[in-house]
N, C-alpha and C positions, 0 to 999 in steps of 0.2 A: 930605278933608282939605284943612285949610289953611296956610298957613305960621304964625299964630296956634296951632292945636292944637300942632302940631310942638311951639312952645317951652314950651306946660303940660304935654305929654308929657316934655322933657326935664326939666320943673322937677319933676316926680313921679319920673323917676331919679333926681334928686339927693339927694333925700328919704328915697328906700330906701337908696341908697348911705352917707348918714348914717346911717340908722338900724344897719347892719351895722360901719359902722366905731365909732360910738359905745357900741354895745352891748361892741364888744372890746376898748375901750379902758377899758370901766365909767364913761364919762361920763354920771352918771345924770342928774344937773340939766339937762343939754344937750338928754340922751336923751329926757327926757319931754317937751322942749318939741314931739317930732315929733308928738304925738297928741294927739285932741279929747279935749275934758274927758270925754266920756263914750263913749271907746272901749270894746271889747270884742279881748279877745284869745284864741286856743285853740291849743294844740296837740294833733293827734292821731296817734298811729301808724298809725291807719288810720280811714277814717271811724267805725266802730262803737267804736273804741280810744282815748277821750279821754285824756291825759297829764297835762291841767291846762290854765291860764289864768287870765285875768284882766278885770273888770272897774272903768272907769272909768279916767282918765291913773294915779292913784298905785297903784291895782290891777295894770295892767299890769306897766307897772316894777317895782313888787316882785315879781310873778311872776317877771320876767325877772333881777333883781337877785340872786333868792333861788335861784333855778334856775342861774345860772350863780357863784355863791360858792364861790371858791377855786380856781376854772380858769381858765387860760388859754384864749382861744377864739378860732379863726377862722372869721369865716362870709363865704360871697361866695355871693352872688346874680346870677342870670344869664339871659341871655335872656327881658328882661321881656316881656308882652304887655299894653299900657295901652291901653283904649278912657275913652275920654272921654262921660260919660253925660250930662251937662248942663253948662253953664257952669262949675259949683261942685263938680262931681259926678265921681268917675271911678271905675271897676277896674281891677285888676290883679293878672297871675298871675307868677311869679318863681320859678324853676328854685333851688334852694338847692344847696348842699352846705357843710358845717359838722365843723371837727374840736376838742375839746376834750379837753385835758388837764389834770393834777391832779396836781404834783410830780414830773412827768416821766413819770407813765403813762396813757395813753390812756383815757380816761373814755367817749368817745362818737367814732362817726367816720360821718356819717349825710347822707343826702342825701332830697330830696322838693322840696314846693314851699308857696310863701306863694299865699293867695290874699286879695287884700285889695282893701278899700276908702276912699277918699279923699274928703276933703274941704278945699274951700276955702274960707277963714276968715280974713276982714279981708287979704284977699289975699296969702293963702299955702294951700300943699297940706298937708295934714296928713294925718296915719292915722285913720281912724274906726274900722276893724276890721282885725285881721289874721289870720290862721288857718294854723298852718303844717299840712300833712298831711306825715309824716315817714316815711321808711322805711329801716330798719336803726339806731333807738334799741332 
């Protein structure tokens, strides 16, 4: 691994940190800028139990926005495992903990793993696909 590789990995970490922060802040316009136009997203309670998802930038943002409507959320991503697969592609796994409430009542308190594909477009890392394999939902 080179120093340049470490810089690219850090940029991907910052991308995912923005993903969590902007989602929790419900800043959907800025959130949408984190994805490729043709991105894909899915949530699964287990490999054979899909919860839902979206396709394309607008579909992904819409699905997440609707899923969190009326809720206060806190999402924490931990222990990233990021591998650069080419100068413009990478994959990553993130441990997740999230807590969501509505009107003071807990809606869910869960954990799982994100499995992401990233693509560097016009010098910026973006999320090309993201899959949440959740536990506790």
